[in-house]
TIPA-900389 format. One record per residue (C-alpha): x, y, z. Coordinates in nm, 3 decimals, padded with zeros to 5 digits, m for minus. Example, Ala and Ser with C-alpha at 12.3 -4.5 7.8 and 13.67 -1.06 7.14 Angstrom:
// TIPA-900389
NODE      px      py      pz
NODE  01.230 m00.450  00.780
NODE  01.367 m00.106  00.714
END
This chain:
// TIPA-900389
NODE      px      py      pz
NODE  08.729  13.126  09.996
NODE  08.931  12.949  10.262
NODE  09.303  12.971  10.323
NODE  09.446  12.625  10.223
NODE  09.806  12.728  10.336
NODE  09.758  12.594  10.686
NODE  10.040  12.366  10.815
NODE  09.951  12.052  11.013
NODE  10.071  12.215  11.352
NODE  09.834  12.504  11.333
NODE  09.571  12.259  11.240
NODE  09.651  12.032  11.548
NODE  09.635  12.324  11.776
NODE  09.295  12.408  11.659
NODE  09.157  12.086  11.730
NODE  09.347  11.981  12.045
NODE  09.096  12.139  12.290
NODE  08.817  11.928  12.147
NODE  08.981  11.615  12.275
NODE  09.257  11.736  12.509
NODE  09.153  11.461  12.760
NODE  09.197  11.211  12.492
NODE  09.552  11.269  12.392
NODE  09.855  11.494  12.448
NODE  10.165  11.493  12.222
NODE  10.455  11.313  12.356
NODE  10.772  11.531  12.440
NODE  10.976  11.407  12.130
NODE  10.695  11.525  11.895
NODE  10.654  11.877  12.043
NODE  10.586  12.150  11.778
NODE  10.944  12.290  11.815
NODE  11.078  11.949  11.683
NODE  10.804  11.878  11.438
NODE  10.864  12.180  11.218
NODE  11.225  12.064  11.138
NODE  11.123  11.842  10.856
NODE  11.428  11.813  10.646
NODE  11.482  11.683  10.298
NODE  11.492  11.327  10.427
NODE  11.137  11.187  10.464
NODE  11.142  10.812  10.527
NODE  10.759  10.808  10.554
NODE  10.710  10.902  10.195
NODE  11.054  10.886  10.009
NODE  11.063  10.738  09.680
NODE  11.245  10.399  09.751
NODE  11.171  10.053  09.652
NODE  11.179  09.932  10.005
NODE  11.130  10.150  10.318
NODE  11.367  10.237  10.582
NODE  11.150  10.126  10.880
NODE  11.399  10.197  11.157
NODE  11.396  10.570  11.045
NODE  11.032  10.579  11.100
NODE  11.047  10.717  11.456
NODE  10.761  10.891  11.633
NODE  10.941  11.229  11.588
NODE  10.988  11.164  11.211
NODE  10.613  11.055  11.165
NODE  10.503  11.412  11.280
NODE  10.771  11.597  11.075
NODE  10.690  11.394  10.753
NODE  10.316  11.432  10.788
NODE  10.355  11.802  10.834
NODE  10.577  11.808  10.525
NODE  10.323  11.600  10.329
NODE  10.043  11.829  10.432
NODE  10.232  12.130  10.300
NODE  10.322  11.961  09.972
NODE  09.948  11.858  09.934
NODE  09.840  12.225  09.972
NODE  10.108  12.349  09.729
NODE  09.967  12.116  09.466
NODE  09.609  12.211  09.532
NODE  09.700  12.588  09.506
NODE  09.837  12.512  09.165
NODE  09.527  12.361  09.065
NODE  09.318  12.642  09.195
NODE  09.523  12.909  09.016
NODE  09.462  12.760  08.659
NODE  09.243  12.952  08.405
NODE  08.970  12.735  08.203
NODE  09.203  12.771  07.893
NODE  09.501  12.623  08.098
NODE  09.304  12.323  08.218
NODE  09.388  11.968  08.110
NODE  09.318  11.626  08.250
NODE  09.664  11.607  08.357
NODE  09.685  11.938  08.547
NODE  09.362  11.907  08.727
NODE  09.209  11.548  08.777
NODE  09.532  11.381  08.761
NODE  09.715  11.638  08.955
NODE  09.458  11.627  09.236
NODE  09.497  11.256  09.254
NODE  09.874  11.299  09.301
NODE  09.846  11.588  09.530
NODE  09.785  11.390  09.853
NODE  10.004  11.082  09.759
NODE  10.290  11.175  09.995
NODE  10.035  11.223  10.268
NODE  09.855  10.882  10.200
NODE  10.194  10.700  10.170
NODE  10.312  10.848  10.521
NODE  09.965  10.742  10.689
NODE  09.984  10.408  10.533
NODE  10.341  10.332  10.671
NODE  10.236  10.479  11.016
NODE  09.924  10.269  11.036
NODE  10.126  09.963  10.940
NODE  10.385  10.030  11.211
NODE  10.109  10.072  11.475
NODE  09.962  09.744  11.368
NODE  10.283  09.540  11.382
NODE  10.488  09.708  11.657
NODE  10.260  09.930  11.852
NODE  10.380  10.117  12.168
NODE  10.261  10.406  12.387
NODE  10.457  10.668  12.177
NODE  10.323  10.549  11.862
NODE  09.986  10.565  11.994
NODE  10.034  10.911  12.124
NODE  10.174  11.002  11.774
NODE  09.860  10.874  11.618
NODE  09.634  11.042  11.852
NODE  09.817  11.376  11.806
NODE  09.793  11.365  11.417
NODE  09.449  11.227  11.396
NODE  09.270  11.562  11.451
NODE  09.496  11.750  11.227
NODE  09.437  11.491  10.955
NODE  09.071  11.498  11.000
NODE  09.082  11.864  10.974
NODE  09.285  11.857  10.658
NODE  09.062  11.619  10.482
NODE  08.766  11.847  10.569
NODE  08.943  12.150  10.446
NODE  09.038  11.979  10.120
NODE  08.679  11.868  10.046
NODE  08.553  12.216  10.150
NODE  08.795  12.417  09.949
NODE  08.552  12.614  09.731
NODE  08.824  12.729  09.474
NODE  08.943  12.362  09.437
NODE  08.581  12.241  09.391
NODE  08.507  12.508  09.143
NODE  08.836  12.439  08.948
NODE  08.743  12.073  08.911
NODE  08.377  12.137  08.823
NODE  08.490  12.378  08.554
NODE  08.749  12.136  08.420
NODE  08.476  11.866  08.406
NODE  08.283  12.095  08.164
NODE  08.563  12.159  07.929
NODE  08.545  11.998  07.572
NODE  08.846  11.791  07.607
NODE  08.652  11.577  07.864
NODE  08.464  11.402  07.590
NODE  08.775  11.287  07.431
NODE  08.935  11.111  07.734
NODE  08.979  10.750  07.738
NODE  08.744  10.530  07.947
NODE  08.979  10.494  08.240
NODE  09.036  10.892  08.244
NODE  08.665  10.950  08.242
NODE  08.618  10.714  08.520
NODE  08.874  10.905  08.729
NODE  08.701  11.222  08.659
NODE  08.371  11.084  08.763
NODE  08.518  10.927  09.078
NODE  08.674  11.254  09.173
NODE  08.353  11.450  09.133
NODE  08.149  11.187  09.340
NODE  08.422  11.183  09.616
NODE  08.375  11.559  09.657
NODE  07.992  11.546  09.660
NODE  08.001  11.243  09.908
NODE  08.243  11.463  10.111
NODE  07.992  11.738  10.126
NODE  08.143  11.990  09.885
NODE  07.805  12.121  09.787
NODE  07.689  12.158  10.151
NODE  07.608  12.508  10.285
NODE  07.885  12.667  10.514
NODE  07.684  12.586  10.825
NODE  07.636  12.216  10.699
NODE  07.997  12.199  10.638
NODE  08.101  12.294  10.975
NODE  07.865  12.029  11.130
NODE  07.993  11.769  10.887
NODE  08.349  11.842  10.988
NODE  08.261  11.821  11.361
NODE  08.101  11.480  11.291
NODE  08.380  11.350  11.107
NODE  08.625  11.446  11.369
NODE  08.415  11.290  11.648
NODE  08.383  10.971  11.464
NODE  08.759  10.963  11.423
NODE  08.809  11.011  11.808
NODE  08.530  10.742  11.891
NODE  08.687  10.488  11.643
NODE  09.030  10.534  11.817
NODE  08.875  10.459  12.155
NODE  08.694  10.176  12.029
NODE  09.010  10.009  11.893
NODE  09.205  10.091  12.205
NODE  08.941  09.935  12.425
NODE  08.946  09.613  12.222
NODE  09.336  09.594  12.220
NODE  09.347  09.697  12.586
NODE  09.093  09.435  12.688
NODE  09.259  09.158  12.481
NODE  09.585  09.236  12.627
NODE  09.474  09.219  12.980
NODE  09.272  08.914  12.967
NODE  09.454  08.566  13.069
NODE  09.372  08.254  13.244
NODE  09.660  08.066  13.442
NODE  09.600  07.698  13.470
NODE  09.805  07.511  13.723
NODE  09.626  07.181  13.699
NODE  09.691  07.007  13.375
NODE  09.357  06.809  13.419
NODE  09.171  07.148  13.354
NODE  09.308  07.145  13.001
NODE  09.222  06.783  12.906
NODE  09.164  06.738  12.548
NODE  09.372  07.025  12.439
NODE  09.626  06.912  12.178
NODE  09.990  06.857  12.292
NODE  10.121  07.130  12.065
NODE  09.899  07.391  12.220
NODE  09.975  07.267  12.567
NODE  10.331  07.336  12.490
NODE  10.262  07.697  12.369
NODE  10.060  07.763  12.695
NODE  10.334  07.631  12.916
NODE  10.597  07.825  12.723
NODE  10.392  08.155  12.778
NODE  10.360  08.090  13.130
NODE  10.726  08.022  13.160
NODE  10.801  08.338  12.971
NODE  10.638  08.525  13.242
NODE  10.801  08.341  13.532
NODE  10.476  08.157  13.611
NODE  10.582  07.800  13.525
NODE  10.886  07.592  13.655
NODE  10.970  07.228  13.602
NODE  10.878  07.152  13.949
NODE  10.546  07.350  13.925
NODE  10.443  07.367  13.572
NODE  10.169  07.611  13.459
NODE  09.987  07.707  13.140
NODE  09.888  08.055  13.050
NODE  09.595  08.111  12.819
NODE  09.548  08.440  12.632
NODE  09.366  08.603  12.373
NODE  09.668  08.731  12.169
NODE  09.809  08.395  12.119
NODE  09.491  08.229  12.009
NODE  09.488  07.987  12.304
NODE  09.146  08.092  12.442
NODE  08.968  07.983  12.122
NODE  09.163  07.657  12.101
NODE  09.041  07.577  12.447
NODE  08.683  07.649  12.343
NODE  08.719  07.426  12.043
NODE  08.906  07.120  12.204
NODE  08.910  07.128  12.591
NODE  08.712  06.838  12.743
NODE  08.651  07.026  13.079
NODE  08.339  07.264  13.063
NODE  08.444  07.505  13.330
NODE  08.753  07.581  13.141
NODE  08.577  07.630  12.816
NODE  08.332  07.852  12.978
NODE  08.604  08.085  13.125
NODE  08.783  08.091  12.800
NODE  08.466  08.162  12.595
NODE  08.389  08.453  12.848
NODE  08.742  08.587  12.772
NODE  08.695  08.568  12.402
NODE  08.376  08.757  12.430
NODE  08.519  09.011  12.682
NODE  08.684  09.273  12.472
NODE  08.459  09.583  12.457
NODE  08.194  09.418  12.672
NODE  08.180  09.607  12.995
NODE  08.376  09.769  13.265
NODE  08.634  10.043  13.173
NODE  08.656  09.898  12.829
NODE  08.288  09.908  12.746
NODE  08.227  09.989  12.372
NODE  07.840  09.982  12.392
NODE  07.821  10.374  12.435
NODE  08.077  10.428  12.171
NODE  07.872  10.210  11.927
NODE  07.567  10.397  12.018
NODE  07.711  10.752  11.951
NODE  07.892  10.640  11.625
NODE  07.551  10.495  11.487
NODE  07.391  10.831  11.570
NODE  07.674  11.031  11.407
NODE  07.700  10.808  11.100
NODE  07.319  10.851  11.045
NODE  07.322  11.212  11.084
NODE  07.625  11.244  10.844
NODE  07.445  11.028  10.581
NODE  07.125  11.254  10.613
NODE  07.345  11.560  10.582
NODE  07.500  11.440  10.252
NODE  07.150  11.358  10.123
NODE  07.110  10.988  10.175
NODE  06.844  10.805  10.371
NODE  07.087  10.618  10.590
NODE  07.453  10.530  10.625
NODE  07.420  10.208  10.439
NODE  07.286  10.394  10.131
NODE  07.588  10.632  10.152
NODE  07.835  10.358  10.161
NODE  07.658  10.183  09.867
NODE  07.726  10.478  09.641
NODE  08.075  10.323  09.556
NODE  07.975  09.957  09.587
NODE  07.825  09.679  09.377
NODE  07.508  09.681  09.572
NODE  07.293  09.994  09.471
NODE  07.184  10.056  09.824
NODE  07.143  09.924  10.182
NODE  06.804  09.777  10.090
NODE  06.946  09.568  09.818
NODE  07.219  09.444  10.049
NODE  06.985  09.367  10.326
NODE  06.739  09.171  10.088
NODE  07.043  08.971  09.986
NODE  07.123  08.879  10.342
NODE  06.777  08.818  10.446
NODE  06.714  08.603  10.131
NODE  07.015  08.366  10.238
NODE  06.874  08.354  10.592
NODE  06.540  08.239  10.476
NODE  06.681  08.000  10.232
NODE  06.923  07.851  10.501
NODE  06.645  07.840  10.783
NODE  06.513  07.504  10.720
NODE  06.862  07.333  10.692
NODE  06.972  07.535  10.998
NODE  06.681  07.423  11.211
NODE  06.763  07.059  11.123
NODE  07.115  07.101  11.214
NODE  07.040  07.256  11.566
NODE  06.803  06.975  11.628
NODE  07.083  06.720  11.536
NODE  07.327  06.891  11.756
NODE  07.104  06.900  12.066
NODE  06.995  06.544  11.978
NODE  07.361  06.429  11.994
NODE  07.418  06.643  12.309
NODE  07.126  06.479  12.482
NODE  07.264  06.134  12.408
NODE  07.604  06.224  12.554
NODE  07.450  06.401  12.876
NODE  07.183  06.136  12.916
NODE  06.937  06.432  12.950
NODE  06.730  06.626  12.709
NODE  06.907  06.939  12.592
NODE  06.681  07.216  12.473
NODE  06.933  07.501  12.527
NODE  07.306  07.521  12.440
NODE  07.583  07.669  12.657
NODE  07.757  07.884  12.387
NODE  08.084  07.751  12.511
NODE  07.968  07.400  12.416
NODE  07.859  07.452  12.076
NODE  08.182  07.428  11.886
NODE  08.326  07.126  12.105
NODE  08.012  06.924  12.053
NODE  07.986  07.015  11.694
NODE  08.348  06.901  11.638
NODE  08.284  06.581  11.837
NODE  07.978  06.502  11.628
NODE  08.187  06.583  11.299
NODE  08.453  06.360  11.422
NODE  08.240  06.065  11.474
NODE  08.049  06.132  11.161
NODE  08.346  06.138  10.940
NODE  08.573  05.931  11.177
NODE  08.814  06.216  11.154
NODE  08.998  06.466  11.358
NODE  09.113  06.777  11.194
NODE  09.408  06.791  11.425
NODE  09.547  06.497  11.223
NODE  09.606  06.724  10.939
NODE  09.845  06.963  11.127
NODE  10.152  06.750  11.128
NODE  10.147  06.746  10.767
NODE  10.139  07.128  10.719
NODE  10.476  07.247  10.794
NODE  10.477  07.629  10.720
NODE  10.765  07.677  10.496
NODE  10.658  07.389  10.269
NODE  10.314  07.522  10.281
NODE  10.446  07.866  10.159
NODE  10.644  07.707  09.879
NODE  10.343  07.501  09.790
NODE  10.127  07.796  09.762
NODE  10.392  07.982  09.559
NODE  10.389  07.688  09.324
NODE  10.015  07.692  09.296
NODE  09.992  08.068  09.227
NODE  10.293  08.023  08.970
NODE  10.095  07.788  08.770
NODE  09.769  07.979  08.777
NODE  09.896  08.320  08.729
NODE  10.225  08.282  08.550
NODE  10.459  08.431  08.827
NODE  10.764  08.338  09.021
NODE  10.883  08.431  09.367
NODE  11.228  08.504  09.517
NODE  11.314  08.550  09.878
NODE  11.515  08.861  09.940
NODE  11.804  08.921  10.206
NODE  11.681  09.126  10.487
NODE  11.789  09.265  10.817
NODE  11.639  09.434  11.118
NODE  11.843  09.726  11.250
NODE  11.800  09.980  11.515
NODE  11.760  10.356  11.428
NODE  12.067  10.512  11.285
NODE  12.224  10.188  11.170
NODE  12.245  10.126  10.794
NODE  12.180  09.805  10.638
NODE  12.438  09.651  10.397
NODE  12.417  09.702  10.040
NODE  12.175  09.476  09.869
NODE  11.969  09.403  10.188
NODE  11.627  09.525  10.256
NODE  11.518  09.637  10.592
NODE  11.237  09.474  10.795
NODE  11.080  09.591  11.118
NODE  11.129  09.255  11.309
NODE  11.369  08.968  11.266
NODE  11.081  08.725  11.190
NODE  10.972  08.906  10.893
NODE  11.064  08.793  10.549
NODE  11.042  08.968  10.209
NODE  10.964  08.821  09.869
NODE  10.976  08.969  09.520
NODE  10.715  08.863  09.275
NODE  10.802  08.844  08.900
NODE  10.622  08.775  08.577
NODE  10.738  08.429  08.461
NODE  10.734  08.521  08.085
NODE  10.884  08.881  08.078
NODE  11.073  08.881  08.397
NODE  10.907  09.202  08.499
NODE  10.938  09.283  08.864
NODE  10.562  09.309  08.962
NODE  10.593  09.384  09.323
NODE  10.718  09.261  09.677
NODE  10.565  09.158  09.991
NODE  10.660  09.108  10.360
NODE  10.544  08.795  10.554
NODE  10.500  08.877  10.923
NODE  10.338  08.550  11.040
NODE  10.397  08.513  11.415
NODE  10.229  08.645  11.724
NODE  10.420  08.886  11.948
NODE  10.341  09.155  12.213
NODE  10.252  09.493  12.058
NODE  10.106  09.336  11.750
NODE  09.740  09.372  11.660
NODE  09.543  09.050  11.682
NODE  09.398  08.883  11.379
NODE  09.556  08.840  11.016
NODE  09.538  09.082  10.725
NODE  09.696  09.181  10.405
NODE  09.786  09.555  10.397
NODE  09.889  09.752  10.078
NODE  10.194  09.971  10.155
NODE  10.262  10.140  09.837
NODE  10.080  10.059  09.524
NODE  10.236  10.117  09.169
NODE  10.110  10.243  08.830
NODE  10.202  10.200  08.474
NODE  10.520  10.388  08.386
NODE  10.456  10.578  08.053
NODE  10.818  10.564  07.952
NODE  10.865  10.181  07.982
NODE  10.513  10.038  07.956
NODE  10.604  09.845  08.286
NODE  10.448  09.855  08.628
NODE  10.608  10.051  08.909
NODE  10.639  09.762  09.161
NODE  10.381  09.729  09.426
NODE  10.459  09.683  09.799
NODE  10.235  09.495  10.055
NODE  10.251  09.302  10.376
NODE  10.068  08.993  10.472
NODE  10.046  08.984  10.866
NODE  09.907  08.719  11.084
NODE  09.939  08.598  11.443
NODE  10.023  08.235  11.410
NODE  10.215  08.046  11.670
NODE  10.610  08.020  11.651
NODE  10.749  07.692  11.626
NODE  10.823  07.474  11.943
NODE  11.193  07.447  12.042
NODE  11.360  07.208  11.801
NODE  11.044  07.181  11.571
NODE  10.933  07.342  11.256
NODE  10.619  07.580  11.271
NODE  10.304  07.395  11.168
NODE  09.978  07.524  11.043
NODE  09.630  07.391  11.152
NODE  09.390  07.349  10.872
NODE  09.182  07.668  10.966
NODE  09.503  07.861  10.981
NODE  09.590  07.726  10.626
NODE  09.256  07.866  10.515
NODE  09.351  08.215  10.671
NODE  09.678  08.201  10.495
NODE  09.530  08.113  10.153
NODE  09.264  08.388  10.216
NODE  09.517  08.671  10.282
NODE  09.744  08.549  10.009
NODE  09.448  08.587  09.767
NODE  09.440  08.951  09.869
NODE  09.817  08.961  09.817
NODE  09.805  08.829  09.460
NODE  09.517  09.079  09.386
NODE  09.766  09.346  09.500
NODE  10.087  09.215  09.326
NODE  09.899  09.158  08.986
NODE  09.721  09.493  08.977
NODE  09.801  09.655  08.625
NODE  09.647  10.010  08.616
NODE  09.726  10.322  08.450
NODE  09.684  10.529  08.764
NODE  09.777  10.451  09.124
NODE  09.413  10.576  09.231
NODE  09.269  10.279  09.034
NODE  09.505  10.015  09.203
NODE  09.355  09.675  09.328
NODE  09.288  09.799  09.702
NODE  09.058  10.073  09.546
NODE  08.819  09.817  09.409
NODE  08.444  09.809  09.511
NODE  08.427  09.716  09.882
NODE  08.184  09.435  09.820
NODE  08.411  09.300  09.549
NODE  08.744  09.317  09.715
NODE  08.703  08.970  09.907
NODE  08.643  08.782  09.584
NODE  09.003  08.699  09.520
NODE  09.069  08.603  09.888
NODE  08.769  08.382  09.927
NODE  08.843  08.219  09.594
NODE  09.183  08.118  09.684
NODE  09.055  07.964  10.004
NODE  08.894  07.695  09.792
NODE  09.211  07.541  09.685
NODE  09.315  07.475  10.047
NODE  09.048  07.223  10.053
NODE  09.124  07.043  09.747
NODE  09.306  06.695  09.789
NODE  09.496  06.718  09.466
NODE  09.632  07.057  09.592
NODE  09.722  06.949  09.951
NODE  09.909  06.633  09.810
NODE  10.147  06.860  09.647
NODE  10.303  07.000  09.951
NODE  10.154  06.814  10.273
NODE  10.413  06.571  10.424
NODE  10.471  06.478  10.774
NODE  10.718  06.717  10.939
NODE  10.898  06.417  11.119
NODE  10.884  06.125  10.879
NODE  10.844  06.297  10.541
NODE  10.559  06.079  10.439
NODE  10.301  06.237  10.231
NODE  09.968  06.289  10.381
NODE  09.732  05.990  10.329
NODE  09.468  06.015  10.081
NODE  09.224  05.888  10.345
NODE  09.280  06.197  10.543
NODE  09.246  06.420  10.253
NODE  08.923  06.264  10.140
NODE  08.781  06.305  10.487
NODE  08.903  06.661  10.519
NODE  08.726  06.759  10.188
NODE  08.412  06.581  10.305
NODE  08.406  06.770  10.649
NODE  08.413  07.107  10.475
NODE  08.043  07.099  10.449
NODE  07.952  06.961  10.788
NODE  07.664  07.162  10.927
NODE  07.694  07.417  10.632
NODE  07.394  07.617  10.719
NODE  07.521  07.674  11.075
NODE  07.857  07.791  10.945
NODE  07.697  08.034  10.688
NODE  07.463  08.171  10.957
NODE  07.736  08.287  11.169
NODE  07.872  08.550  10.920
NODE  07.524  08.613  10.789
NODE  07.420  08.705  11.133
NODE  07.708  08.954  11.162
NODE  07.611  09.107  10.829
NODE  07.242  09.140  10.924
NODE  07.332  09.310  11.259
NODE  07.578  09.535  11.071
NODE  07.320  09.659  10.824
NODE  07.046  09.681  11.078
NODE  07.238  09.905  11.295
NODE  07.337  10.136  11.017
NODE  06.979  10.143  10.849
NODE  06.739  10.103  11.147
NODE  06.935  10.206  11.463
NODE  06.662  10.449  11.599
NODE  06.395  10.192  11.559
NODE  06.549  09.881  11.672
NODE  06.847  09.973  11.906
NODE  06.828  10.325  12.043
NODE  06.767  10.332  12.419
NODE  06.776  09.957  12.454
NODE  07.051  09.713  12.588
NODE  07.286  09.638  12.297
NODE  07.317  09.275  12.386
NODE  06.952  09.219  12.425
NODE  06.849  09.400  12.127
NODE  07.086  09.221  11.909
NODE  06.983  08.890  12.056
NODE  06.611  08.951  11.982
NODE  06.697  09.068  11.633
NODE  06.899  08.758  11.555
NODE  06.688  08.496  11.760
NODE  06.552  08.326  11.454
NODE  06.895  08.268  11.306
NODE  07.103  08.162  11.608
NODE  07.106  07.867  11.820
NODE  06.894  07.833  12.133
NODE  07.160  07.957  12.363
NODE  07.130  07.939  12.751
NODE  07.270  08.287  12.799
NODE  07.252  08.617  12.623
NODE  07.581  08.668  12.463
NODE  07.769  09.001  12.430
NODE  07.686  09.159  12.101
NODE  07.955  09.067  11.850
NODE  07.971  09.439  11.744
NODE  08.139  09.520  12.076
NODE  08.479  09.395  11.935
NODE  08.436  09.367  11.553
NODE  08.701  09.606  11.440
NODE  08.604  09.553  11.088
NODE  08.313  09.775  11.129
NODE  08.442  10.044  11.334
NODE  08.799  10.080  11.257
NODE  08.817  09.914  10.920
NODE  08.605  09.974  10.610
NODE  08.334  09.720  10.669
NODE  08.073  09.964  10.823
NODE  07.740  09.875  10.669
NODE  07.944  09.640  10.444
NODE  08.005  09.299  10.631
NODE  07.760  09.159  10.377
NODE  08.058  09.195  10.145
NODE  08.199  08.873  10.277
NODE  07.904  08.659  10.176
NODE  07.841  08.847  09.859
NODE  08.209  08.801  09.766
NODE  08.178  08.425  09.866
NODE  07.883  08.407  09.642
NODE  08.082  08.554  09.344
NODE  08.405  08.356  09.413
NODE  08.203  08.019  09.454
NODE  08.059  08.094  09.103
NODE  08.412  08.160  08.966
NODE  08.542  07.850  09.128
NODE  08.286  07.631  08.968
NODE  08.439  07.741  08.649
NODE  08.787  07.653  08.755
NODE  08.668  07.314  08.892
NODE  08.526  07.252  08.538
NODE  08.826  07.379  08.345
NODE  09.074  07.219  08.583
NODE  09.224  07.331  08.932
NODE  09.562  07.407  08.772
NODE  09.447  07.516  08.439
NODE  09.692  07.806  08.331
NODE  09.476  07.940  08.057
NODE  09.179  07.999  08.282
NODE  09.426  08.129  08.545
NODE  09.563  08.363  08.298
NODE  09.225  08.495  08.197
NODE  09.133  08.530  08.551
NODE  09.444  08.743  08.635
NODE  09.385  08.955  08.310
NODE  09.015  09.010  08.364
NODE  08.978  09.034  08.743
NODE  09.327  09.066  08.910
NODE  09.477  09.330  08.682
NODE  09.201  09.591  08.634
NODE  09.190  09.697  09.000
NODE  08.927  09.979  09.021
NODE  08.975  10.096  08.643
NODE  08.631  09.983  08.566
NODE  08.322  09.888  08.753
NODE  08.339  09.561  08.938
NODE  08.034  09.425  08.767
NODE  08.205  09.481  08.428
NODE  08.518  09.313  08.555
NODE  08.315  09.008  08.666
NODE  08.139  08.974  08.343
NODE  08.466  08.996  08.161
NODE  08.582  08.676  08.314
NODE  08.254  08.484  08.350
NODE  08.086  08.608  08.019
NODE  07.768  08.673  08.209
NODE  07.631  08.824  08.534
NODE  07.680  08.643  08.879
NODE  07.480  08.335  08.967
NODE  07.341  08.466  09.323
NODE  07.252  08.094  09.397
NODE  07.614  07.969  09.340
NODE  07.657  07.952  09.735
NODE  07.343  07.741  09.780
NODE  07.462  07.512  09.496
NODE  07.808  07.447  09.669
NODE  07.700  07.219  09.949
NODE  07.453  06.951  10.031
NODE  07.164  07.079  10.209
NODE  07.014  06.763  10.382
END
């Protein structure tokens, strides 16, 4: 038996020598300060809205230590039970609640690092990571706890449990088995070492991407070199240069960076090939060499993940991850991806030929290979000529606040909810917010409450943090912050809390902020996640919506994207930000038609990532070990990619999803979820885009259950049948 009454700091001391070069605790988080964890714990206190300013680095360490001690106390209580004393509530339910404070504290810390990262927070995360890894390992390896849960699972009352309770029992036992609870002591020791090293490597991987992204920039002093870039984006680039003292009225300059999205805009719009090339190289640079090279990290992580899977009893890491997903194993997932690749191949080859023919005509020479920095630009030009349409023409009609209100209206009709903006304030540490005011972590952040339109029940609240700024992680995401559960005494839900975070551009001086249509898609996608979180209605927090099977989690988000293309929807809120004129029907029709331009090529991009991800996690030793990562990836994907003139850096070098997120051996989830959501959307199209009855059924069957039942059952409850795996192929013209 192992002593579970070890506090966080003793664990940290145990693991620090393993990666002392990687991190050292900052002065303000020294052990002498960390042990002073008083009664006030902002990182896990029970409050409707958090006190973000109180979540200092020092407090993060103190609260984590206190949460670990609470968890061990709860676990000790479970271990002390005799079989006669055991009930569902004091064993399986108690175990689920044992780590709630710890999970809550780490959720808030992870969120803060994403939205306002600084060196001290990074040091705190590094300092805590080893201890938390050890805590997790010690929890799963606690023989007394595992014996108690197994004994409880054999009691007669198990058979009397409701279906949702039985599911919690099965999931808990599976969690322990997948965590190595039944391994020998020697194998448990090796498993813990693997787990720890993977955590360190994942942290290094993410820091490399963030550091390289922050360092890369391109200063342009000749406006001609940015010819073709929209005026709105030029203004952002000039403002960025001016903010750094690099641009003056007499000598204007334009600063292109990765964090403000301008580099990709240049690749998409700029008419100057050399500028496009430089920005394409910048986009591909994070993790692609030099001091931020992620190739060695990827290689080691693949080896360790494979070893871990074999240790637990699985053939490979993809099979291990599939244990809690809709796909039965990695082979089924890879067959799904390969099947789509084969089906799309003829159309893809035809689209490649058409693009090269178009480029040959423009260049007045035969093009047989494509410079990768030219692909998007020429494809956009070809689409513009084909549809007599430029997507930039949509932007003036997508004023962000009108879009947000329009999306609220759409979801209100579909799901029967209402939204209310709450009063907020951003304050420094030690300053109290006025009564009735909720605190936010930055002045740009807004907070909204969601209510059931019929009962008035407060379902949850969410923050909107939409604009790019230094210290904020690139990209867009929706993060659950605190998930609720049904309250037995009232039958109502404990309100959920989440954050929708993006890196859209702030408004130009004197102008409202505008969305491009691709940004609108991103916003709809993330808001689909948000509504999944807000409308979850589960008996237990452990079954809340974020816990759903990973390859089903993207269904609500990819589904809502569909409405961002529909003329009937856009007409409800798209008006010109200057004139107030509604968006012309001609633009709406051309936008809808352009959605399926070169559809095979668009699908191939994400399918290639999915295939590479699965092949790495299933066949690394055979196809990648000892080889140049970029060359091996290019060889694997050659049949499914454009005939490029240069070998590109492997996309895995900076794909945070698969190395810091949960998409390892699971990137296929996007295409699988898109297939499912396309199937669902066809029903909405048939019933009506604003059909409240269909929306209510979708809310009840898919959004509310979370992980309280298997995802396949949830899907059948709504559709009345299994998924149509050909739905995606039916959704576009393949000519």
